[in-house]
N, C-alpha and C positions, 0 to 999 in steps of 0.2 A: 119371605118364605124361609123356612128352616133348611130345606134341602138346597144344596148348592148345585143348581142345574148347570152352571157354567162349567163345572168339571165334567159333566156328562156331555156338554156341547163340544168338549175337546175332541172326542171321538168323531164328531161330525166334521169339524174343520180339518182334522188330520186326514180323514178319508177324502175330503174334497181336494185338499192340497196334493195328496199323492196322485189322485186321478188327473188333476190338471198338469202335474209335473211330467206326465207322459208326453205332453205336447210342447215342452220347452224347445224353442228354436225351430219348430216345424212350420212356422208361417201361417198357422190356421187358428186364429183367435177364437172363432166361433166353436170349433171343436173342443178347444181347451175349456171354454166357458161351459159348454154343454156337459162335458165330463164332470166338472165340479158341481154343476147344478144337479145332475142325476144322483151323484153320491150324497150330496147334502140333503136332498129331499128324502131319499131312502133312509138315511140314518136318523133324520128327525122323526120319522114315523116309527122308530123303534124305542122312542123315549116317552115316558109317561108324563105328558103335559099336553096342553092345547095352546098352540102358538099361532097368533094371527100375524101374518106378514104385513107390516105397515110401510116398510121400505124394502123393496125386493127387486126382481128382474124387470119390473114395468107393469103396465096395465094388463088386465086379463087377456085382451085381444092381441097383445104384443108378446106375451110370454106364457107358454103353455104350462110351465111349472114355476113355483115360487114367485107367483105374481102377487102384486099388491092386493091384499084382501083374502088371500088363500089361507086356510087353516091347516096346520100340520101337527103331527104328534099322535101318540096312541091314546090320548085322553088324560086329563088331569088338570092341574092349575092353569087358569087362563093367563096368557102372557102376550105382550107385544114383542115382535121380532123386527129388527132392522138387520138385513143381511146383505152381504156381497159374496156370493160363492167364489168369485175370483176377481179381486181388485187388481186392475192392470192386466187385462187380457192381452193387450198388445205387447207388454213386456214379456209375457210368457211366449207369445208367438214368435217374437224376434230375439228372445234370449237376453233381454235387457234387465237392468237393475230394478229390484223392488217389485214383488208381487206377493200377495197373501190371500187367505180365505178368512172371512170375518163374520162374526155373529155378535150383535149387540141386543140385549134383551132387558125387559123390565115388566113390572106389573101392568095389567090391562089399563090402557089409557095413558101410559107414562111417556111414550115416545111420540115425537112430532110426526104426524102423517103428512107427507108432502110429495108432490110429483118430482120427477128428475128434471130440474131446471137449473139454470146457472145461479150461483150464490157468491156474493162478495164476502170474503172471510179474513179474519185475523185470529191467530191462536198463539197462546203463550202458556208457559208452565206456572206453577203455584206462586213463585216469587214475584212475578209480574202480573198476576191475575187481576189486580185492582187498578192498573194504570193505563190499560189500552182503551182506545176510543175509535170506533170504526169511522167516525166523522172527522177525525183529526188528520192533519197532514202526516205524510209518511215520516218526515224528519222529526215531528213532534212525538209520534208514537215510539220511534226508535230511541230517541233521547230519554224518554221516560222508562222504557224497558232497560236500557243500559244502566240507569241509576238504580232501578229495582234489583238488577242482577249484580250490582257492584262491579261492572265492567266498563272499560273504555268503549265508546261506540264503535271503534275500529275492530273490536273483538266480538261484536255481535254478529251472528250468522242468521240470515233470513233465507228461508226456502221459498222458492217461487216456481210454479209450473212454467216450463219453457214453452210459451205460447206467444204469438204475435201481439195479442191483446195486452200483454204485460211489458211491452217495450218501455213505456213511460215509467211504470212502477219500478222496473229494474234500474233505470236511470236515477230515479228519486232515491232509491235505497243506497246506491253507490255515491250519489251526491251528499247524502247524509253522513257518509263515511263508513257504513256498515258493509259486511260481506254478503254476496249473493251466492246461493247454491241452487243451481237449476236442476229440476227433475223432469223427466219426460212424462211420468204418470205417477199416481199414488199419493194423493194428498191426505188420505186418512193416516197412513203411516207417518208422514211428515208432520202432520198436526199433533199426533199423539207423542211423537218424539220430543216435542218441545217440553214435555213434562218429565223427561228423563235426562238428568244432568250430564250423563256420560255420552249422550247422543251427538253432541256437538251442534245441535240445532236449537236456536233460541226463539225464533218467531216463524210462523207461516203467514204469508200474505198473498192476496190475489183472488181471482175469480175461479171457482171450481164448481163441482156439482153440489146441489143441495142435499142429495142423498148421502154423499160422503160427509157433509157437514153434520148430519144427524149421527152417522156411525162414529165419527170422531168425538162428538159431544159427550157420548157416554163415558169413555175412558178418561177424557179430560176432566169431566166433572168429578169422577171418582178420585182422581189424583189431585184435585184441588186447583187445577189450572182454569183457563178461560178460553172460550171460543165465542166470538161474536160473528154473526152472519146476517146478511140482508139479501133477500131474493133480488136477482138481477136478470130477469128473463131476456134472452138475446133476440127473440123474434116473436111474431104473433102467435105461433103455435105454442110456445112455452107460456106466453101470457094467458092463453085460453086454458091450458092445462092447470095453471096456477089458480085461475079464477074459480075453477070448480071446487077448490078447497077453501076459498074465502079468505086467504091470507093477505094481510096488508103489505103492500110493496114497500111502504116506508118504515115498517117495524124492524128494529134491530133485535135479533134473537140472541139470547145468551145460551150458554151450555145448559143452564138450569131450565130455561124455557123449552129446550129441545129434548131434555132428558130429565124427567121429574121423579122425585121420591128416592128412597134408599134401597129399593129392590133391584137396582141396576147391576148388570153383569156385562163383561166384554170378553170375548174369546177370539183369538186369532192364531193361525198357523202359517208360517212362512212357506212360500212356494219357491221363490228366488230370493237370495240375500237382499235385505233392505235395511233401513235405519232402525227398525224394531226387532227383526228376527232373521236368523239364518234361514236359508231355503232347505228344501228336501234334499237329502243326501242318499244316493243309491249305491249300495255295495253289492258284492256278489250274492250274499245270502240274507241281507237285511236292508231295510229302508229306515232312515233316521229322520224324524220330524222335530221341529222346534216350535213351541207354542207359548203364548202368554195368556193368563187368565186373571181378570180383575173382578172384584166383588165389592160393591159399595157397602153392604151391610157389615162386613168384617174389615173392610179397608185393606184387604190383602191383594198383593200382586205376586202371582206365581209364574215361574218359568218352568216349562215342562219339556224335557227331552225324552222322546219315545223311540225305542228300537222295535221295529215291526219285522216279523218273519216274512221275508220276501215271497215265500211259497205258500202262505196262508192268506185267505181272503180277509 
C-alpha cells in the first residue's frame, strides 16, 4: 500500500498509552487494560481502513472489544491486525519496568491467526538470524550466536521471562557461560530489542505467549532478524483452543511464517520505560510520548517523540 498507515496508527498507540498511564502503580491491571482498549478501538474507527483483528484481546465471548475476528476502522483497504492495547498490564498496575501499546499490521491474510497459548521461542537480530535452531541445545545455540556476533560467549546477554518453568533454561544459559537478564513481563519488547545493537540484548529464549510471538515476528522480520516458535500448550484447554485452528504442534514457525509479505508495519508507544522505548512523561501542561514505527515496504525505522497539550483531548 502506498499510504503509510503505520504513521496514522501512532495516534492510536499514543492515545492508548496515555490512557493506560493513568493507572500506573494503582494496582488495577484490568482498569489499565480497559482504558487502553477503549482508546485504541475509538481511534481505530477514525482511520480510513478496514482492519480485521487476528490477534487481539481474546475470543468474542471473552472480550467485548478488540476481540479476535472483530473488524475496526472507518472503511478502506482490508488489513490484518495483531494488537496488544497494553502489553504488561501487571507492570502498569504495580509500576514495574517495561510496558507499551502495540499494533502490528499487514495485508489481508499476512499475519498468523492463532489463539493465546504458550509458545517456545528464540529470537535474535540480523547478524545471528541464520544460526539459531529451536531444536538445538542451549549451549549450541549460544555458541553459534556468539560467533555470529563476534563476541565471547561470556558477553552474550540472554533475556528470559522470570518464571518457575525457566529454572533449567536459566541454569543452561549460565552453564554455557552467557549472561541472563530476567524480566517479569514483556517478551515482545525483549524479542524486538535483539535487533537493536544498542539495546544490550542479544537473544530471547523461553516459553511465552503465541500472540506475543506474532506481534514480535513483524518488527523482527522487517529488521532482518529471526524468531523461531513452536506451540507448547500447557493444558487441555489450550490444546483444544489450538486444535480449532488446525496448527501442527510439531511445526517450527519462522518470523516469515508468522508475518508474510512486504506490506507489514509495526507501531508501538511506551507506557513505562522498557528496552525499546521510554514511557509516558507527564508534566504540568503537557504529556510526552515516545513511539517507534517500522515499515517493511520502505525499510524505515522511525522514533517519534510527541508533546501533547495536557488540557486538550
